[in-house]
Phi, psi and omega in degrees: 000317183301317182293322181298327180271315189285319183301312177298325179292321177295317178297319179297313178297319178299315180298319181298319182280334179280320184280108182281350180279350176280113185282305181257091186296323181291318177297320177298319179296319177299311181297315183295323178291328174296314178294324177299316177299318179294321178297316175302318181296320177298317179298319178299322180282333181278322186303320178298337177292335179284326172062050173253133181299329181292345181271351183304311181290325180294326178298314179297316181298315180291324175298318177295321177297323177297316179296313181297324177294320178295319177296317178298318177302313180295316180295322176296320177298317178296314179299318180298333179260022174056033178056023182283103184298320180299317179294318180295320178293317178300317175302315183294335182268330191238352182249117185301319183292328177286318179301312181294325177293317177298317180297315178301316180295319178296321177292333180291328186300311178297327177294319178298311182300317182276010174277350181260141185304323181304313181282329176298323179288335182270329183251113186287329184259035183296331179294321177295322178298326182285353174290345178295350178304328180289325174293319177302313180301316179301312181292329175293318177298321176295319178303314179294315181302315182290334180280320188294136178259326186216316189264105185263012186300316180294322178298317178296318180298311182289330175293315177300317180300314181292322177296318178297318179296315180297317179296314180296319179292322177294316178300314180296322180291323181287317186258025180283000000 
């Protein structure tokens, strides 16, 4: 689990310090960790389509990496705003991209908690709870949409990916 999370972060940090064309390195790091979390989430949604028993544990591990990346993204955002609670609350009340990001993160928390066996044994409908991943994905796409000023290519790519995943899962469920 540690390697799945740490290796991309090390590569990301290396890239930031090597690439001199990145002007605001901290802002780039915030953005990149958000996208890293989203990429992990896409992988989590794609892996069940492959349907190999050996991937069951890896799905959980990658899901946890997605959550940890999202938390890191959030902590970097807090740090970037100097831990100013008034500013963070104002952001949470008036900025659409922050509201959608907060909602996605809040939906992520129950999924994270129920990723551990202790809670899976206590909560009988944890699988239904994990369907909230699609809401998380939706709010992340909204988060990206509200942030983007001009270049929508990543938004289109991730929207296409979720639509393809939903279509493939629906097809698989119908013809199973």
